[in-house]
N, C-alpha and C positions, 0 to 999 in steps of 0.2 A: 074269188080275187081278182080285183079288179087290174087293169095294167099299169096303174101308177101303184098299185100296192107290190107289183110284181119287181117294179124297179129301185123302192125304197131301198133297199139295204145296199145299192150297190153304191157306183161313186156319184151321188146325187147330193142336191139338199133339197129337202122337202120344208117348206113352209107355208103358213096360212095368210093370206091376206084378209084383213078385218076380225082377226081372231077365230079360232077352231070353232067356237061354239055359236056364234053369229048366225041367222039363216042365210045371209047372203055371203057367207065367208067363201074363197075361192083358194084352193091348194094351189100352190105355184113350186114346179120344179125347174131347180137349177142344174143341167147335167156338167159334168166335171171330167170326164172319161170319155175320149173319143170313140171308143168302142161302144160305150152305151149310145153315144149321138148317132152312131151309125144305124143302131138297131133301131134306135127311135124312128129315123128318117127313112129306113130302107123301105121298099115297095111293099114287100111283105105286112107290113105294118101299116100301110095305109089305109086312114080311116080311125084307128086304135086311140089316137091320143087329140084331143083338141085344143085349142088357142087358147078358150078362154073369154069370160066377158070384157077383159081388158082390151083385146082388139075391136071389140065391137065399139068399144067408147073411145077409142083413140082413131078409128077410120076416119075421122073427119079431119086430122091433123096428119094421119101418114097414108091416108089414101088406098085403094085397092091394090096395092104391090103384093108381090108374090109372099112376104111375110104375114100380112094382115088378110089375106085372104082364105076363107074356110076350105076345107077341102072338097074339092068338086071337080067339074069340067075346067072349072076358069083357072082353077089354082094347075092342074095338071097342064094346062097350056103353057102358062107362066112359068112352073117350074123346067119342062122342054125347053122353052127360050133361053131362059138363064141357064140350063145346065153347059151348053155350050163353050160358057164362058170360063168354067173349070176344067176344062180338059188340059193335059199335062204340058203341051206345047204351049198353051195361051197363058197356063199360070207361072211357066218359066220365064215369058217374056214378061210377063207383069212383076214378078220377084226383080228381076234385074233392072227393070225401070225404078222399082220402088226402094231398090240398094242404092242405085246412084243418086236418086234424090236425096235420101238420110245421109247419104256420106256428103253432100253437098251443105244440106241444112247443117249439118254437125261443124263442117268447116266455118259455115259464116257465123255460127251462135256466136253472139254476144257481140258481131261487129258492129260499128255504129251504122251501116249504110242500112 
């Protein structure tokens, strides 16, 4: 049983790009449950899930950023750097700023200026 099949009955959607029976078909999984996302992204599952050929095709457009990198040393470095932005103290500040900006936007929505 593949890792993809393990999660198939969980809170996710599985569909096939280009049709399931074509030789270049790609399974695409969209996760809808936060526990499942944590399980897939946890360090113990590192390397078990691949990003697929779509990321290779999009590389010229999105560059070699964290989301586009294949698993490996460069990905680990980017992940470690980006992880610091998601500490609770940093997130609380970000949420406060986003809340203030959303409130300003909603007050000004539809104003002529």
